[in-house]
C-alpha positions as CSV (number, residue, x, y, z in Angstrom):
1,X,0.0,-0.1,0.1
2,X,2.7,2.5,-1.1
3,X,1.9,5.9,-2.4
4,X,3.4,6.8,-5.9
5,X,6.0,9.3,-6.3
6,X,5.1,12.8,-7.6
7,X,4.9,12.8,-11.5
8,X,4.3,9.1,-11.5
9,X,1.0,7.5,-12.7
10,X,-1.1,6.6,-9.6
11,X,0.9,9.2,-7.4
12,X,-1.6,10.5,-4.5
13,X,-2.1,13.4,-2.2
14,X,-4.5,14.3,0.4
15,X,-7.6,16.5,-0.5
16,X,-7.0,20.0,1.1
17,X,-10.9,19.9,2.0
18,X,-11.8,16.5,3.5
19,X,-8.4,15.0,3.6
20,X,-9.3,11.9,1.7
21,X,-6.4,10.3,-0.2
22,X,-6.9,11.1,-3.9
23,X,-4.9,11.1,-7.2
24,X,-2.5,13.8,-7.7
25,X,-4.0,14.4,-11.2
26,X,-7.6,15.0,-9.8
27,X,-9.3,18.4,-10.6
28,X,-12.3,17.3,-8.6
29,X,-12.1,15.3,-5.2
30,X,-14.3,12.1,-5.7
31,X,-15.0,12.1,-1.9
32,X,-16.2,15.6,-1.1
33,X,-16.5,16.8,-4.8
34,X,-14.4,20.1,-3.9
35,X,-12.7,21.5,-6.8
36,X,-8.8,21.3,-6.7
37,X,-7.6,22.8,-9.8
38,X,-9.0,25.1,-12.5
39,X,-6.4,24.8,-15.1
40,X,-7.6,21.3,-16.5
41,X,-8.5,21.6,-20.2
42,X,-12.4,21.4,-20.9
43,X,-11.5,18.1,-22.6
44,X,-10.4,16.4,-19.4
45,X,-14.0,15.5,-18.5
46,X,-14.7,13.9,-21.9
47,X,-11.6,11.7,-21.2
48,X,-13.1,10.3,-18.0
49,X,-14.9,6.9,-18.2
50,X,-16.6,4.5,-15.7
51,X,-15.4,1.0,-16.7
52,X,-17.1,-0.6,-13.5
53,X,-20.2,0.3,-11.8
54,X,-22.2,-1.9,-9.7
55,X,-25.6,-1.0,-8.0
56,X,-27.9,-3.0,-5.8
57,X,-30.5,-2.8,-3.2
58,X,-30.5,-4.4,0.4
59,X,-33.9,-5.0,1.9
60,X,-34.5,-6.5,5.4
61,X,-36.8,-9.8,5.1
62,X,-39.5,-10.2,7.5
63,X,-39.7,-8.1,10.7
64,X,-36.0,-8.4,11.6
65,X,-33.5,-5.5,10.8
66,X,-30.1,-6.3,9.1
67,X,-27.0,-4.9,10.2
68,X,-24.4,-4.2,7.3
69,X,-20.7,-3.4,6.7
70,X,-19.7,-2.0,3.3
71,X,-15.9,-3.2,2.7
72,X,-14.1,-2.1,-0.6
73,X,-11.1,-4.1,-1.5
74,X,-8.5,-3.4,-4.1
75,X,-6.1,-5.9,-5.6
76,X,-3.1,-5.8,-7.9
77,X,-2.6,-8.0,-11.1
78,X,-0.9,-10.6,-8.8
79,X,-4.1,-10.8,-6.5
80,X,-2.3,-9.0,-3.6
81,X,-4.6,-6.7,-1.7
82,X,-3.3,-3.1,-2.0
83,X,-6.2,-1.4,-0.1
84,X,-9.0,-2.1,2.3
85,X,-11.5,0.3,3.5
86,X,-14.7,0.2,5.4
87,X,-17.0,2.6,3.6
88,X,-19.8,2.3,5.8
89,X,-21.8,0.6,8.5
90,X,-25.4,0.7,9.5
91,X,-28.8,-1.2,9.7
92,X,-31.7,-1.7,7.3
93,X,-35.1,-2.0,8.8
94,X,-38.2,-3.7,7.3
95,X,-39.8,-1.4,4.8
96,X,-36.9,0.9,4.6
97,X,-34.5,-0.4,1.9
98,X,-31.1,0.9,1.3
99,X,-29.4,1.2,-2.1
100,X,-25.6,0.9,-2.7
101,X,-23.3,1.8,-5.7
102,X,-19.8,1.1,-6.2
103,X,-18.1,3.0,-9.1
104,X,-14.5,3.0,-10.6
105,X,-13.9,6.2,-12.4
106,X,-10.8,6.3,-14.7
107,X,-8.9,8.7,-16.9
108,X,-5.8,8.1,-19.0
109,X,-2.6,9.0,-17.2
110,X,-0.8,12.1,-18.7
111,X,1.7,11.4,-21.4
112,X,5.2,10.9,-20.0
113,X,4.2,9.6,-16.6
114,X,6.1,6.5,-15.6
115,X,4.3,3.3,-14.5
116,X,4.6,2.8,-10.8
117,X,6.2,-0.5,-9.8
118,X,5.8,-2.5,-6.6
């Protein structure tokens, strides 16, 4: 779980607004949605893609509540765990379903950035 050096694809930094760990190249924080850079070309937004999006609902069966823990795990090409984060916990009560969405947003790394090696 090492952070990439500055100028390398995958380099990270803390968001100045919410302190979440974000990509150094980010113009908007994905956690708090605070704007970070205004010098990004207008085409940058069109280069963003969503290669993975999973949505689902959780409903409590019968008259019992369900407790839940949302865990996000990231693995590298060798199957090694590189990050694990508890994104949220709570309870779902009968008649009050919750919906969940996991999205991976991606952009092409800037030309000239080297690949991070572990």
